[in-house]
C-alpha positions as CSV (number, residue, x, y, z in Angstrom):
1,M,0.0,0.0,0.0
2,R,1.3,3.5,-0.9
3,L,0.7,6.6,1.1
4,G,1.8,10.0,-0.4
5,G,4.6,8.3,-2.3
6,L,5.9,6.3,0.7
7,A,5.1,2.8,1.4
8,L,3.1,2.4,4.6
9,L,6.0,0.7,6.4
10,E,8.4,3.4,5.3
11,Y,6.0,6.0,6.7
12,A,5.7,4.1,10.0
13,A,9.5,4.0,10.2
14,V,9.8,7.8,9.7
15,V,7.1,8.5,12.3
16,G,8.7,6.1,14.7
17,E,12.1,7.7,14.3
18,W,10.6,11.2,14.8
19,I,8.9,10.0,18.0
20,N,12.2,8.6,19.3
21,E,13.9,11.9,18.6
22,Q,11.2,13.8,20.5
23,M,11.3,11.4,23.4
24,T,15.1,11.9,23.7
25,L,14.6,15.7,23.9
26,A,11.7,15.7,26.3
27,R,12.1,16.2,30.0
28,R,8.7,14.7,30.6
29,T,6.2,12.7,28.6
30,I,2.5,13.3,29.4
31,A,0.4,10.3,28.6
32,I,-3.2,11.3,27.8
33,C,-4.8,8.1,29.2
34,S,-7.8,7.2,27.1
35,P,-8.9,4.1,25.2
36,A,-7.6,5.6,21.9
37,Y,-4.2,6.4,23.4
38,F,-3.8,2.9,24.8
39,A,-4.9,1.4,21.5
40,S,-2.3,3.4,19.5
41,P,1.0,1.7,18.8
42,W,2.6,5.2,18.9
43,G,1.1,5.9,22.3
44,T,2.4,2.6,23.6
45,Q,5.8,3.4,22.3
46,E,5.7,6.8,24.0
47,W,4.6,5.7,27.5
48,T,6.7,2.5,27.6
49,S,9.8,4.6,26.7
50,A,9.0,7.3,29.3
51,L,8.2,4.7,31.9
52,A,11.7,3.2,31.4
53,D,13.2,6.6,31.6
54,N,11.2,7.6,34.7
55,T,9.8,10.7,32.9
56,L,6.2,9.6,32.5
57,T,3.3,11.7,33.8
58,P,0.0,9.9,33.1
59,L,-3.2,12.0,33.0
60,R,-6.5,10.0,32.8
61,V,-8.9,12.0,30.6
62,A,-11.4,9.3,29.7
63,D,-13.0,6.3,31.3
64,C,-10.4,3.6,30.7
65,T,-8.3,1.1,32.5
66,P,-4.6,1.7,32.1
67,P,-2.3,-1.2,31.3
68,K,-1.3,-3.2,34.4
69,V,2.3,-2.1,34.1
70,L,1.2,1.5,34.7
71,G,-0.3,0.4,37.9
72,T,3.1,0.9,39.5
73,I,2.9,4.7,39.1
74,A,0.2,7.1,40.1
75,Y,-1.8,9.0,37.6
76,R,-3.7,12.3,37.8
77,D,-7.4,11.7,37.2
78,L,-8.9,14.5,35.1
79,H,-11.9,12.5,33.9
80,G,-15.4,13.6,35.1
81,I,-14.3,16.7,37.1
82,D,-14.9,20.4,36.5
83,E,-12.5,22.4,34.4
84,A,-11.0,24.4,37.3
85,T,-10.1,21.3,39.3
86,A,-8.7,19.6,36.1
87,R,-6.5,22.6,35.4
88,R,-5.2,22.7,39.0
89,R,-4.4,18.9,38.9
90,L,-2.7,19.3,35.5
91,F,-0.5,22.1,36.8
92,E,0.4,20.1,39.9
93,A,1.2,17.1,37.8
94,V,3.7,18.9,35.7
95,G,5.2,20.8,38.6
96,V,3.8,24.3,38.1
97,D,3.5,26.2,41.3
98,L,0.1,27.9,41.6
99,V,-0.4,31.2,43.3
100,E,-3.7,31.7,44.9
101,V,-5.0,35.2,44.3
102,A,-7.8,36.5,46.5
103,T,-10.4,38.8,45.0
104,F,-11.5,42.2,46.4
105,T,-15.0,42.5,47.7
106,R,-17.1,44.5,45.4
107,T,-16.9,47.4,47.9
108,E,-13.1,47.3,47.8
109,S,-13.1,47.3,44.0
110,V,-15.5,50.2,43.8
111,D,-13.5,52.2,46.4
112,L,-10.3,51.7,44.4
113,L,-11.9,52.7,41.2
114,H,-13.3,55.9,42.9
115,R,-9.8,56.8,44.0
116,H,-8.8,56.9,40.3
117,M,-12.1,58.4,39.1
118,A,-13.9,60.3,41.8
119,D,-16.9,61.2,39.5
120,L,-17.4,57.6,38.4
121,T,-21.0,56.6,39.3
122,G,-21.6,53.7,41.5
123,A,-23.2,51.7,38.6
124,E,-20.2,52.4,36.4
125,A,-17.7,51.3,39.0
126,D,-19.8,48.2,39.8
127,R,-19.9,47.3,36.0
128,L,-16.2,47.8,35.7
129,A,-15.4,45.8,38.8
130,E,-17.6,43.0,37.6
131,A,-16.0,43.0,34.2
132,V,-12.5,42.4,35.7
133,G,-13.8,39.9,38.3
134,D,-12.8,42.0,41.3
135,L,-9.2,40.9,40.8
136,P,-7.0,43.5,42.6
137,L,-4.4,44.0,39.9
138,A,-7.1,44.1,37.2
139,V,-9.2,46.6,39.1
140,E,-6.1,48.8,39.6
141,Q,-5.1,48.6,35.9
142,A,-8.7,49.1,34.7
143,G,-8.9,52.3,36.9
144,A,-5.6,53.6,35.6
145,L,-6.4,52.7,32.0
146,H,-9.8,54.5,32.1
147,V,-8.2,57.6,33.6
148,G,-5.9,57.7,30.6
149,L,-8.6,57.0,28.1
150,G,-11.2,59.2,29.7
151,A,-14.1,56.8,28.9
152,L,-15.5,53.6,30.1
153,P,-16.4,50.8,27.6
154,G,-20.0,51.2,26.6
155,G,-20.3,54.8,27.7
156,G,-19.8,56.5,31.0
157,S,-17.4,59.3,32.0
158,G,-13.9,58.2,33.1
159,R,-12.8,61.6,34.1
160,A,-10.2,61.4,36.8
161,G,-10.7,62.5,40.3
162,P,-8.3,64.7,42.2
163,G,-4.7,63.9,41.4
164,G,-5.6,61.8,38.4
165,A,-4.4,62.0,34.9
166,G,-7.9,63.0,33.6
167,A,-8.4,62.7,29.9
168,G,-12.1,63.5,30.0
169,A,-13.9,65.6,27.4
170,G,-12.5,69.0,27.0
């Protein structure tokens, strides 16, 4: 059988060689554990090589039973959970340190926005705080940006209060 000018076996050899090169360069191999991955000869080549090199990080993303040899190492289960939990587990699995960021209360957000723009209405400040999720840095940057622009998205003033850079109408 021919595939794009290469015999299927030649194609498989080229792909296999490429996978070997990538495995040599990788610090870690993430196995996306699913029935399709375990049925694939390329997936098997990847995870068995990484298992031998102690660089395998298995992540279960579908209902499946990993091969018995993988029972010797723990996997992170991402199947059937909400996106935020899955993201946190993924970052933990690959060694990314997460920083928890607290949000402002809506009152804190509105107060900070009013420090930038004293004549901002309560409704405008509330809308802006909601748009940035009450995240402290985002509220600060949004306030500073709107002082510079002199307008809020979708209308509203944006004129700066005392000491601000005010770029309001004028």
